[in-house]
Backbone as CSV, one residue per row, in Angstrom:
resi,resn,N_x,N_y,N_z,CA_x,CA_y,CA_z,C_x,C_y,C_z
1,ILE,-5.143,52.474,-23.892,-6.031,51.655,-24.433,-5.448,50.348,-25.024
2,SER,-4.145,50.538,-25.577,-3.237,49.190,-26.070,-2.642,48.758,-24.701
3,ASP,-2.094,49.337,-23.608,-1.360,49.033,-22.373,-2.510,48.173,-21.462
4,ALA,-3.910,48.642,-21.653,-5.228,47.495,-21.005,-5.298,46.458,-21.784
5,ALA,-5.113,46.349,-23.166,-5.781,45.258,-23.643,-4.547,44.019,-23.581
6,GLU,-3.353,44.680,-23.611,-1.917,43.467,-23.168,-2.180,43.323,-21.877
7,ALA,-2.551,44.132,-20.925,-2.882,43.445,-19.425,-3.951,42.574,-19.456
8,ILE,-4.756,42.903,-20.308,-5.924,41.600,-19.765,-5.549,40.535,-20.463
9,HIS,-4.514,40.645,-21.518,-4.154,39.822,-22.485,-3.542,38.571,-21.657
10,THR,-2.550,39.389,-21.034,-1.286,38.919,-20.007,-2.272,37.853,-19.044
11,ILE,-3.258,38.520,-18.489,-4.424,37.959,-17.619,-4.759,36.765,-17.741
12,THR,-5.464,36.652,-19.160,-6.033,35.658,-19.722,-5.128,34.218,-20.231
13,GLU,-3.988,34.996,-20.583,-3.262,33.456,-20.896,-2.723,33.164,-19.516
14,GLU,-2.248,33.845,-18.530,-1.933,33.161,-17.510,-3.015,31.723,-16.584
15,THR,-4.120,32.980,-16.545,-5.469,31.932,-16.336,-5.419,31.011,-17.057
16,PHE,-5.627,30.742,-18.113,-5.606,29.536,-18.990,-4.241,28.588,-18.495
17,SER,-3.131,29.303,-18.330,-1.998,28.269,-18.338,-2.053,27.960,-16.758
18,ILE,-2.622,28.453,-15.741,-2.754,27.993,-14.259,-4.058,26.511,-14.398
19,THR,-5.177,26.790,-15.086,-5.817,26.204,-15.349,-5.611,24.645,-15.702
20,LYS,-4.413,25.103,-17.011,-3.908,23.951,-18.204,-3.051,22.753,-16.593
21,GLU,-2.362,23.529,-15.713,-1.471,22.945,-14.741,-2.270,22.324,-13.493
22,ILE,-3.684,22.640,-13.335,-4.160,21.974,-12.281,-4.628,20.899,-13.241
23,ASP,-5.218,20.713,-13.996,-6.040,19.895,-15.152,-4.795,18.529,-14.990
24,GLU,-3.399,19.096,-15.434,-2.416,18.413,-15.186,-1.799,17.624,-14.062
25,ILE,-2.062,18.314,-12.695,-2.296,17.719,-11.339,-2.935,16.702,-11.316
26,ASN,-4.154,17.343,-11.206,-5.471,16.432,-11.432,-5.498,15.056,-11.820
27,LYS,-4.546,14.942,-13.008,-4.593,13.746,-13.878,-3.377,12.766,-13.445
28,THR,-2.534,13.507,-12.875,-1.334,12.632,-12.157,-1.758,12.056,-10.929
29,LYS,-2.388,13.031,-9.958,-2.818,12.468,-8.824,-3.670,11.199,-8.948
30,ALA,-5.012,11.488,-10.306,-5.752,9.903,-10.424,-4.938,9.036,-10.756
31,GLU,-4.075,9.263,-11.511,-3.106,8.240,-11.782,-2.143,7.462,-10.875
32,PHE,-2.036,8.800,-10.026,-0.873,7.912,-8.761,-2.007,6.955,-8.238
33,GLN,-3.042,7.529,-7.755,-4.127,7.038,-6.625,-4.505,5.617,-7.338
34,LYS,-4.660,5.764,-8.482,-4.647,4.105,-8.913,-3.626,3.197,-9.148
35,TYR,-2.320,3.395,-9.410,-1.560,2.909,-9.211,-0.820,2.376,-7.522
36,LEU,-1.338,3.534,-6.472,-1.438,3.038,-5.275,-2.554,1.357,-5.142
37,LYS,-3.655,2.041,-5.232,-4.560,0.709,-5.097,-4.077,-0.866,-5.919
38,GLU,-3.141,-0.779,-7.031,-2.987,-1.714,-7.689,-1.728,-2.051,-6.866
39,LYS,-1.152,-1.555,-6.293,0.313,-1.837,-5.981,0.024,-2.128,-4.429
40,ALA,-0.905,-1.984,-3.812,-1.832,-2.115,-1.988,-1.083,-3.464,-1.974
41,PRO,-1.065,-4.443,-1.219,-0.502,-5.201,-0.532,-2.041,-5.945,-0.640
42,LYS,-2.381,-7.310,-0.867,-3.461,-7.608,-1.029,-3.257,-8.804,0.280
43,GLN,-4.683,-8.833,0.537,-5.249,-9.835,1.934,-4.335,-10.957,1.561
44,GLN,-3.680,-12.135,2.397,-3.361,-13.344,1.706,-4.307,-14.252,2.403
45,THR,-4.624,-15.321,1.511,-5.482,-16.257,1.980,-4.678,-17.094,2.847
46,GLU,-4.875,-17.898,3.649,-4.529,-18.509,4.659,-4.058,-19.994,3.992
47,ASN,-2.824,-20.445,4.091,-2.288,-21.888,2.896,-2.839,-22.946,3.864
48,LYS,-3.773,-23.776,3.597,-4.020,-24.918,4.627,-3.548,-25.901,4.828
49,VAL,-2.586,-26.131,4.172,-1.714,-27.060,3.995,-0.834,-26.777,5.330
50,VAL,-0.235,-25.800,5.242,0.776,-25.164,6.026,-0.024,-25.304,7.755
51,ALA,-1.264,-24.310,7.465,-1.818,-24.445,8.626,-1.967,-25.827,9.406
52,LYS,-2.588,-26.656,8.663,-3.017,-27.878,9.248,-1.694,-28.597,10.029
53,ALA,-0.494,-28.214,8.888,0.983,-28.709,9.679,1.123,-28.606,10.897
54,LEU,1.066,-26.908,10.782,1.652,-26.457,12.226,0.060,-26.682,13.391
55,LYS,-0.657,-26.859,12.999,-1.851,-27.397,13.990,-1.642,-29.132,14.332
56,GLN,-1.205,-29.924,13.588,-0.653,-30.771,13.877,0.628,-30.890,14.916
57,GLU,1.667,-30.491,14.845,2.837,-30.293,15.561,2.203,-29.874,17.379
58,LYS,1.513,-28.628,16.871,1.137,-28.359,17.942,0.438,-29.294,19.164
59,THR,-0.335,-30.065,18.691,-1.473,-31.149,19.220,-0.286,-32.001,19.486
60,VAL,0.749,-32.394,18.909,1.507,-33.342,19.700,2.422,-32.592,20.429
61,ALA,3.000,-31.973,20.246,3.540,-30.862,21.050,2.879,-30.965,22.819
62,ASP,1.722,-30.696,22.406,0.814,-30.445,23.507,0.856,-32.113,24.484
63,ARG,0.823,-33.001,23.648,0.298,-34.135,24.172,1.656,-34.462,25.045
64,GLU,2.565,-34.476,24.480,4.301,-34.814,24.718,4.235,-34.310,26.322
65,PRO,4.948,-35.405,27.229,4.810,-34.834,28.499,6.060,-33.983,28.798
66,GLU,5.881,-33.220,30.010,7.354,-31.791,30.031,8.423,-32.700,30.796
67,HIS,9.382,-32.479,30.426,10.588,-32.928,30.964,11.305,-32.655,31.861
68,SER,11.599,-32.476,33.088,12.562,-31.859,33.674,13.711,-31.458,33.242
69,GLU,14.195,-30.351,33.826,15.484,-29.881,32.981,16.450,-30.837,33.237
70,GLU,16.685,-31.756,34.542,17.859,-32.854,34.144,17.371,-33.844,32.985
71,GLU,16.287,-34.112,32.752,16.014,-34.601,31.821,16.350,-33.992,30.532
72,GLN,16.535,-32.834,30.433,16.643,-32.137,28.966,17.831,-32.064,28.895
73,LEU,18.973,-32.219,30.089,20.689,-31.521,29.974,21.075,-33.368,29.846
74,ARG,20.134,-34.177,30.041,20.553,-35.746,29.453,20.725,-35.704,28.288
75,GLY,19.658,-35.379,27.428,19.190,-35.423,26.046,18.283,-36.570,25.874
């Protein structure tokens, strides 16, 4: 009877220990997921000033006449 009681006690302790470890793993997982959400790259808003300047440059470049290779070599 003593051996059986000792075995039940050991099993109960191990079960409690495993349950405690699982709770700790779940807590760590939740903290990790929270960290990932906080540190995930955020979508950047368009810089309107830069976008406008780029659009203007492109418009000017589109209006300029194309130069022949000979003109480009002359500079």
